[in-house]
Structure formats: structure tokens, C-alpha cells
C-alpha positions in Angstrom: 85.3 88.5 233.7 87.4 87.0 236.4 90.4 84.7 236.6 90.5 81.6 238.7 94.3 81.9 239.3 96.0 85.0 240.5 97.0 87.3 237.7 100.7 87.8 238.5 100.8 90.8 236.2 97.9 92.5 237.9 98.6 96.1 238.6 98.2 97.6 242.0 98.8 101.2 243.0 97.6 104.2 245.0 94.6 105.5 243.2 91.9 108.1 243.7 88.3 107.0 243.7 85.1 109.2 243.6 82.3 108.4 246.0 79.1 107.5 244.0 76.9 106.9 247.0 77.2 106.2 250.8 74.1 104.9 252.5 73.1 103.5 255.8 71.5 100.0 255.7 71.3 99.2 259.4 72.0 100.4 262.9 75.8 100.4 262.3 76.1 99.1 258.7 76.7 101.2 255.6 77.4 100.6 251.9 79.9 102.8 250.1 80.1 102.8 246.2 83.3 104.0 244.7 83.9 104.9 241.0 87.4 104.4 239.5 88.3 106.0 236.1 91.3 105.9 233.8 94.2 103.9 235.0 92.4 103.0 238.2 89.5 101.5 236.3 91.8 99.3 234.3 93.6 98.2 237.5 90.4 97.1 239.2 88.8 95.4 236.2 90.4 92.1 237.2 89.8 92.5 241.0 89.0 89.0 242.2 86.5 88.1 245.0 88.4 87.9 248.3 91.0 90.5 247.4 90.9 93.8 249.2 91.8 97.5 249.2 93.2 99.9 251.7 91.2 103.1 252.2 92.5 106.3 253.6 89.7 107.8 255.8 91.9 110.3 257.6 90.8 113.3 255.5 87.1 112.8 256.1 85.5 115.0 258.8 83.8 113.8 262.0 80.0 113.9 262.2 78.4 116.5 264.4 78.7 115.5 268.1 75.0 114.7 268.4 75.4 112.1 265.5 78.3 110.3 267.2 77.2 107.1 269.0 77.7 107.3 272.7 80.0 104.3 272.6 82.4 106.2 270.3 82.4 109.7 271.8 85.5 109.1 273.9 87.5 107.8 270.9 86.0 109.7 267.9 88.7 112.4 267.9 91.6 110.0 267.8 93.9 110.6 264.8 93.5 108.1 262.1 97.0 107.1 261.2 96.6 103.9 259.2 94.5 102.9 256.2 91.7 100.4 256.7 91.3 97.2 254.7 88.0 96.3 252.9 86.8 93.7 250.4 84.3 94.6 247.7 80.8 93.2 248.0 80.2 93.9 244.3 82.2 95.0 241.2 80.6 96.5 238.1 83.0 96.8 235.2 81.7 99.4 232.7 83.2 100.7 229.5 84.9 103.8 231.0 84.8 103.1 234.7 84.8 100.4 237.3 82.5 100.7 240.3 83.2 98.8 243.5 80.9 98.5 246.5 82.1 98.3 250.1 80.2 97.2 253.2 81.4 98.7 256.5 80.4 98.7 260.1 80.9 101.8 262.2 83.2 100.6 265.0 85.9 103.3 265.4 87.1 106.8 264.4 88.0 105.8 260.8 84.7 104.2 259.9 82.8 107.0 261.8 84.5 109.5 259.4 83.6 107.3 256.4 79.9 108.0 257.2 80.5 111.6 256.2 81.6 110.8 252.7 79.3 112.3 250.1 78.8 111.8 246.4 81.5 113.5 244.5 84.1 113.3 247.3 87.5 111.9 246.4 89.2 109.2 248.5 92.6 107.5 248.2 92.5 103.7 247.7 95.4 101.3 247.4 94.7 98.1 245.5 94.0 95.5 244.3 95.8 93.7 247.1 96.2 90.1 248.2 95.0 86.8 246.8 91.3 86.0 246.4 89.1 82.8 246.2 89.9 80.1 243.6 87.5 77.8 241.8 89.0 74.4 241.3 88.0 72.2 238.3 85.3 69.7 238.8 83.3 71.4 241.6 79.5 71.3 241.3 78.4 72.4 244.8 79.6 75.4 246.7 78.7 76.3 250.3 79.2 80.0 251.1 79.5 80.3 254.9 79.3 83.8 256.3 80.0 85.1 259.8 78.7 88.6 260.4 80.8 91.2 258.4 82.5 88.3 256.6 79.7 88.6 254.1 81.5 91.1 251.9 83.9 89.0 249.9 81.3 86.2 249.7 78.7 88.5 248.1 81.3 89.3 245.4 82.1 85.6 245.1 78.4 84.9 244.6 78.3 87.1 241.6 81.4 85.5 240.2 79.9 82.0 240.5 76.6 83.1 239.1 78.1 84.7 236.0 81.3 82.7 235.3 80.6 79.2 236.9 77.0 78.4 236.0 77.9 74.7 236.5 78.1 75.2 240.3 75.1 75.2 242.5 75.7 77.5 245.4 74.0 77.7 248.8 74.6 80.4 251.4 74.7 80.1 255.2 74.8 83.4 257.2 75.4 83.5 260.9 75.4 86.2 263.6 74.9 86.6 267.3 71.5 88.2 266.9 69.1 89.3 264.1 70.3 92.9 264.5 73.9 91.8 263.9 73.1 90.5 260.4 74.6 93.1 257.9 72.0 92.7 255.2 69.5 95.2 253.6 66.3 93.3 254.4 64.3 94.9 257.2 65.1 93.0 260.3 61.5 92.6 261.3 60.9 90.8 258.0 63.3 88.0 258.7 61.5 84.7 258.8 61.7 82.4 261.8 62.0 79.5 259.4 65.3 78.0 258.3 65.0 79.2 254.7 65.3 82.9 254.0 65.9 84.8 250.8 68.7 87.2 251.5 68.4 89.7 248.6 72.2 90.0 248.3 72.3 86.3 247.3 68.8 85.6 246.0 69.5 87.9 243.0 71.8 85.2 241.8 69.3 82.4 242.4 71.0 81.2 245.5 69.1 79.7 248.5 70.2 81.1 251.8 69.9 80.0 255.4 70.3 82.1 258.5 71.6 81.1 261.9 71.6 83.2 265.1 73.3 82.3 268.3 70.3 83.4 270.3 67.6 82.0 268.0 66.0 85.3 267.1 66.0 84.3 263.4 66.4 81.1 261.5 68.5 78.2 262.9 69.0 78.5 266.7 72.8 78.0 267.1 76.1 78.4 265.3 76.1 78.7 261.6 78.6 75.8 261.3 76.1 73.5 263.0 73.5 74.7 260.4 76.0 73.7 257.7 76.5 70.3 259.3 72.8 69.7 259.4 72.4 70.6 255.7 75.3 68.3 254.8 73.6 65.4 256.7 70.4 66.0 254.9 71.7 66.6 251.3 74.8 64.3 251.1 76.7 66.2 248.4 79.7 64.3 246.9 82.8 65.5 248.8 85.0 65.5 245.8 82.6 67.8 243.9 82.0 70.2 246.8 83.8 73.2 248.1 83.3 75.5 251.1 84.1 79.2 251.0 84.0 81.0 254.3 84.8 84.4 255.9 84.1 85.6 259.4 85.4 85.4 263.0 88.4 83.1 263.4 86.6 80.8 265.8 84.0 80.2 263.1 86.6 79.6 260.5 88.3 77.1 262.7 85.0 75.2 263.3 84.2 75.3 259.6 87.7 74.0 258.7 87.3 71.2 261.1 83.9 70.2 259.7 85.2 70.4 256.2 88.2 68.2 257.1 85.9 65.6 258.7 83.7 65.5 255.6 86.7 65.5 253.3 85.5 68.7 251.6 87.8 71.3 250.2 87.6 74.6 252.1 89.0 78.1 251.5 89.0 80.6 254.4 89.3 84.3 254.2 91.3 85.4 257.2 91.0 88.6 259.1 94.1 90.3 260.6 95.1 93.9 261.3 96.8 94.9 258.1 98.7 98.1 258.5 100.5 98.3 255.2 98.6 95.8 253.0 101.7 94.7 251.0 103.7 92.5 253.4 106.2 95.0 254.6 105.2 95.7 258.2 104.8 92.0 259.2 101.8 92.8 261.4 99.3 90.3 259.9 101.1 87.0 260.3 99.2 83.7 260.0 100.7 80.5 261.2 100.6 77.9 258.5 101.6 74.3 258.1 104.6 73.3 256.0 103.5 70.6 253.5 105.1 67.2 254.2 106.4 68.0 257.6 105.4 68.8 261.2 106.8 72.3 261.0 105.0 75.5 260.7 105.8 78.9 259.2 104.3 82.3 259.2 102.7 83.8 256.1 101.4 87.3 255.7 97.7 87.6 255.5 97.8 90.7 253.2 100.3 89.3 250.7 99.9 85.5 250.8 96.2 85.7 251.7 93.8 86.8 252.9 92.3 83.6 251.3 94.0 80.4 252.4 93.3 76.7 252.0 91.9 75.7 255.4 94.3 72.8 255.6 97.2 75.2 255.7 96.1 77.3 258.6 97.0 76.5 262.2 94.0 77.7 264.2 95.6 77.1 267.6 93.2 76.7 270.5 90.2 77.0 268.2 91.1 74.0 266.2 
């Protein structure tokens, strides 16, 4: 279904998608399902976990004033000039269409407009864009480390591992500041205070999941990277057979990259940057990276060279 190396011939373009559903799953979290037909369906069939699309939300209307959160009422009417980047949480390849699912959080005028999309509406989507996660030969243990909204590409990766890499045993670690900041469908009052918790987005693939909250309202009390360190101390996986996949806030990625380096474990990080064009032209999403074999660094574009990088490449600056 997927390829473990980038398909250099993969087509990308400006396509039209049809909204299949758009539903709220939390205080500020929504899931949007998009259907692609014809040429678009073919283009997205080989969409890899970690790649992304750029969505044009400018044409969607604003909700009625009474439905606009107080925190957004001053900015809601700002003109939406740029497309917004999103990864798929899931991809369903069917005979005549391809269906992609997007998780989004309402944080500004663009995502606020997206809440008004209804089944049957059309929306412009550019993609597939960027480079996704890779699965090196010989890996038997995968740790999927999620920080907040970073769950999206890792949910898609979980499906890929479950279907196409049955030899790999994957465990999921999801972190957030509080229970309410966890972008999952399970009712928040059902989340266990124990370390283990079956997140349905991952348990459907038979994957054990652990939750960490900074304030201790659910699961492990502390940073998710500390939870991963504790698990490594208790389970002792062979470093050469283990890989970490992670997406979330950059401070978390830096901590995870450091932990992986200390344990001599391969680690791939999905970076987040403001990506205006999505194709490497505007140069707005630069990531400082090391030049192999030297002390020099260079800047690579998150949208074109990433968003997934080997953690050893990235210079995390003050976070590292």
C-alpha cells in the first residue's frame, strides 16, 4: 500500500476534494474527512504517513457570532490569505476514490471557517507534499511519541505499520499539558489515572498506549519524554532494532532526539513550521541542519526536504 522510500515520480497538484464529514471530537478538536476522485484519487493513493496537504479555507463562511469562541472574536474576520498545512490521520484507498481524514484544532480564522464545512462541500487541496516517515530494514520495535496535535501523522503511521510491517511491535506515548488538551475521541472523563490507557486511535491496530500529562490529570505525571525514558529502562529493547517516530512541539522533539541519541536509537522527527507555499519557493520554513562530516550547518526547507527529518540532522538550538 505504501512505499518506504519517497516515490520520486509521485504526482502532486492542486485538486478539488469533497467533504464527506466534519465532526467535533472535543472542545476545540475536529475531524474532517475528504473524498478525492479521478486524478486526485490516483495522486493520493501513495500518500505516505508524514506527508501533508495545503488546504484553502478562505472560501468557507464564518460561524454565527454566538458560535465564535470569545478568544477568537477579535480575529475571526481577518482575511485568510494563505493555505494551511495538515497531515492525514488516516487514508482509505478505495476502488474509485481515496478518502483522507484530517485532525484540526480551532485556533484562528482559517480553522474557525473549516468548522462550517458540510458534507458535499468542495474544497481546494494541494498535495501530496513533502517527505514522510521511513521504515528502515531490521527494525522490530517502534516507539510512536506524540505531543498534542502531533498525533495526526503518527495515527496514519500506526496504520501503515500495522498493515505493511507486521514484524514491528509498536508502542504509543501521547503527551499533553492537561487531559483536556489530548486530541483523542475517548471521553475525557473516561481516561484512566493508570499509566496504561487504550487510545482507540491506536488500539484498533493492537498497539499499547501510554498517556503523560504535565499536570498529572491523567496517566504519567510529567513530560512524555520522561515516560518514554522510564519505559526504555524497564523494557530494554535492542537499540539497533528500535526506532522512534515523533511529532509535536519542538521542545519535545529536541528532548526526544537527545534521549534517542543517548540510547543510540534511530529517531525520525516530524517538524512543524509555518509553511506558506508548501513547495519550497517562499523559504519561510527553514530548518537548520548539520552537514554530514563537518561542523558546518545548512538550512533545509521543512515543506520540501521534510517535514520528516532524521533527528541527528536537526540543530535544535537552545532546546538541545
